[in-house]
C-alpha positions as CSV (number, residue, x, y, z in Angstrom):
1,M,-29.7,26.3,31.7
2,T,-26.4,25.4,33.3
3,D,-23.1,27.3,33.2
4,Q,-21.5,25.0,30.6
5,E,-19.3,26.3,27.9
6,P,-20.8,26.4,24.4
7,R,-20.0,23.4,22.2
8,P,-17.0,24.1,19.9
9,E,-17.8,24.3,16.2
10,R,-17.2,21.3,14.1
11,R,-14.1,21.6,12.0
12,T,-14.5,20.7,8.3
13,E,-10.8,20.4,7.4
14,P,-8.5,17.9,9.0
15,M,-5.8,19.1,11.3
16,A,-2.2,19.3,10.0
17,D,-1.0,16.3,11.9
18,E,-3.8,14.3,10.3
19,V,-2.9,15.4,6.8
20,S,0.8,14.6,6.9
21,G,1.5,10.9,7.3
22,D,4.4,10.5,5.0
23,G,6.6,8.9,7.6
24,Q,9.1,11.8,7.7
25,D,8.1,12.7,11.2
26,G,7.6,9.2,12.5
27,T,4.0,8.9,11.7
28,E,2.7,6.0,9.7
29,T,-0.6,6.0,7.9
30,T,-0.6,2.5,6.4
31,G,-0.7,0.7,9.7
32,I,2.1,-1.7,8.5
33,A,5.3,-1.9,10.4
34,P,8.4,-1.2,8.3
35,R,9.8,-4.7,8.8
36,Y,6.6,-6.3,7.5
37,R,6.5,-3.7,4.7
38,V,9.8,-5.1,3.5
39,L,8.5,-8.6,3.7
40,L,5.5,-7.6,1.7
41,V,7.6,-6.0,-1.0
42,V,9.8,-9.0,-1.3
43,A,6.9,-11.4,-1.4
44,W,5.0,-9.5,-4.1
45,T,8.3,-9.2,-6.1
46,L,8.7,-12.9,-6.0
47,V,5.0,-13.4,-7.0
48,A,5.5,-11.0,-10.0
49,L,8.7,-12.8,-11.0
50,L,7.0,-16.2,-10.9
51,L,4.0,-14.9,-12.9
52,G,6.4,-13.4,-15.5
53,Y,8.3,-16.7,-15.7
54,G,5.1,-18.6,-16.2
55,V,3.9,-16.2,-19.0
56,V,7.3,-16.5,-20.8
57,N,7.2,-20.3,-20.6
58,I,3.6,-20.3,-22.0
59,V,4.7,-18.1,-24.9
60,I,7.7,-20.2,-25.6
61,T,5.7,-23.4,-25.5
62,A,3.0,-21.9,-27.7
63,S,5.5,-20.7,-30.3
64,Q,7.1,-24.2,-30.4
65,L,3.7,-25.8,-30.9
66,F,2.8,-23.5,-33.8
67,T,6.1,-23.5,-35.5
68,G,6.6,-27.2,-35.4
């Protein structure tokens, strides 16, 4: 046997820096840059608004069809 140090025990709980990734200390866990995150929010907001507009138009058209 050689004079190597014994292997360290495996840790079962993540370290503190792995747990906190809320962006308060400069860490990001999502992997999305803040600039692109803003673009994603704007894009999904537009998609949601367009879908809502389409649903409202369908409801209005259907109500006009059934009411004469």
